[in-house]
C-alpha positions in Angstrom: -66.4 76.0 138.4 -63.6 75.7 135.8 -60.9 76.9 138.3 -61.9 74.1 140.7 -60.9 71.4 138.3 -57.6 73.2 137.6 -56.9 73.5 141.4 -57.7 69.7 141.8 -55.2 68.9 138.9 -52.7 71.2 140.5 -53.1 69.4 143.9 -52.7 66.0 142.2 -49.5 67.3 140.4 -48.2 68.7 143.7 -48.9 65.4 145.5 -47.0 63.5 142.7 -44.1 65.9 143.0 -43.9 65.6 146.8 -44.6 61.8 146.9 -43.7 60.3 143.5 -44.4 56.9 145.1 -48.1 57.9 145.4 -48.5 59.2 141.7 -51.0 57.5 139.4 -48.1 56.0 137.4 -46.4 54.5 140.5 -49.7 53.1 141.8 -50.5 51.6 138.4 -53.8 53.3 137.8 -55.0 55.3 134.9 -55.5 59.1 134.5 -59.1 59.0 135.8 -57.9 58.0 139.4 -58.8 61.0 141.6 -55.6 60.4 143.7 -54.8 59.8 147.3 -56.3 62.3 149.7 -53.7 64.1 151.7 -55.9 63.8 154.8 -59.1 61.7 154.3 -60.6 62.9 157.6 -60.6 66.5 156.2 -61.9 65.6 152.8 -65.6 65.3 152.5 -65.2 63.4 149.2 -63.0 60.8 151.0 -65.4 60.5 153.9 -68.3 59.9 151.6 -66.3 57.5 149.5 -65.2 55.5 152.6 -68.8 55.3 153.8 -69.9 53.9 150.4 -67.1 51.5 150.3 -68.1 50.0 153.7 -71.3 48.8 152.1 -69.8 48.0 148.7 -69.8 44.8 146.7 -67.4 42.1 147.9 -64.5 41.1 145.7 -61.1 39.5 146.2 -57.9 41.4 146.0 -54.4 40.0 145.6 -52.0 42.4 147.3 -49.4 43.8 144.9 -47.6 46.3 147.0 -48.1 49.0 149.6 -46.8 52.5 150.4 -46.7 54.0 153.9 -48.3 57.4 153.9 -47.5 58.4 157.4 -46.5 56.9 160.8 -50.0 56.1 162.0 -49.5 53.8 160.0 -51.7 54.9 157.2 -50.9 52.9 154.1 -52.1 52.8 150.5 -52.5 49.1 149.5 -52.4 48.2 145.8 -54.5 45.1 144.8 -55.2 43.3 141.6 -59.0 42.8 142.2 -61.3 40.1 140.8 -65.0 40.6 141.1 -67.8 38.0 141.2 -68.9 39.3 137.8 -65.4 38.5 136.3 -64.2 42.1 136.1 -60.5 42.6 136.9 -58.9 46.0 137.9 -56.2 47.6 139.9 -57.6 48.6 143.2 -56.2 51.1 145.8 -57.2 50.9 149.5 -56.3 53.8 151.8 -56.2 52.2 155.2 -55.1 52.8 158.8 -53.5 49.6 159.9 -52.0 48.5 163.3 -48.4 47.7 163.5 -49.3 44.0 163.7 -51.4 44.1 160.6 -48.7 46.0 158.8 -46.1 43.4 159.7 -48.4 40.6 158.4 -48.7 42.1 154.9 -47.1 40.1 152.1 -47.3 40.5 148.3 -49.4 37.8 146.8 -51.7 37.6 149.8 -55.4 37.4 148.9 -57.8 39.5 151.0 -61.5 40.4 150.7 -62.2 43.9 149.6 -65.2 46.0 148.9 -65.7 48.2 145.8 -68.3 50.4 144.3 -69.6 48.8 141.0 -71.4 51.9 140.0 -68.3 54.1 140.2 -65.4 51.8 139.3 -62.8 54.5 140.2 -60.0 52.1 141.5 -60.9 52.7 145.2 -61.4 49.6 147.3 -61.5 49.0 151.1 -60.5 46.0 153.2 -63.7 44.0 153.9 -62.8 43.4 157.6 -66.5 42.6 158.3 -66.9 40.0 155.5 -68.4 36.6 156.4 -65.7 33.9 155.9 -68.3 31.6 154.3 -69.2 34.3 151.8 -65.5 35.0 151.0 -64.9 31.2 150.5 -67.9 31.0 148.2 -66.6 34.0 146.2 -63.1 32.5 146.0 -64.5 29.2 144.7 -66.6 31.0 142.2 -63.7 32.9 140.9 -61.4 29.9 140.8 -64.0 27.8 138.9 -64.3 30.6 136.3 -60.5 30.6 135.8 -60.5 26.8 135.2 -62.9 27.0 132.4 
């Protein structure tokens, strides 16, 4: 049991050495961030997390930057996320995008994302299925809170 945690930390350290652009510091998240899975299809934790994120709470994310992980193109998107409850945090989305979607990315772009309120581990996912009316309502709610 104790060795498992050490191996996980060693894997995160190795990932940071091989890909410094995917390190916790580079992504702008704290030490509690579990890290980017080398292959989310082979990681049971990543598959479980992605399933939970698909049904997570809706929030708005302002795109800060992104890092290409491989040529699929799999990218790690960094968002400044604002929730309906007024919580702000740096969110990381690990997504497979089409070339067209990738070329349309621009820093400052606001996109709907889903997160897990019970976990709050910096992971988010693009909310591709979000109802535009619900996104507009959330946007108005966040904007009105900022005005007061």
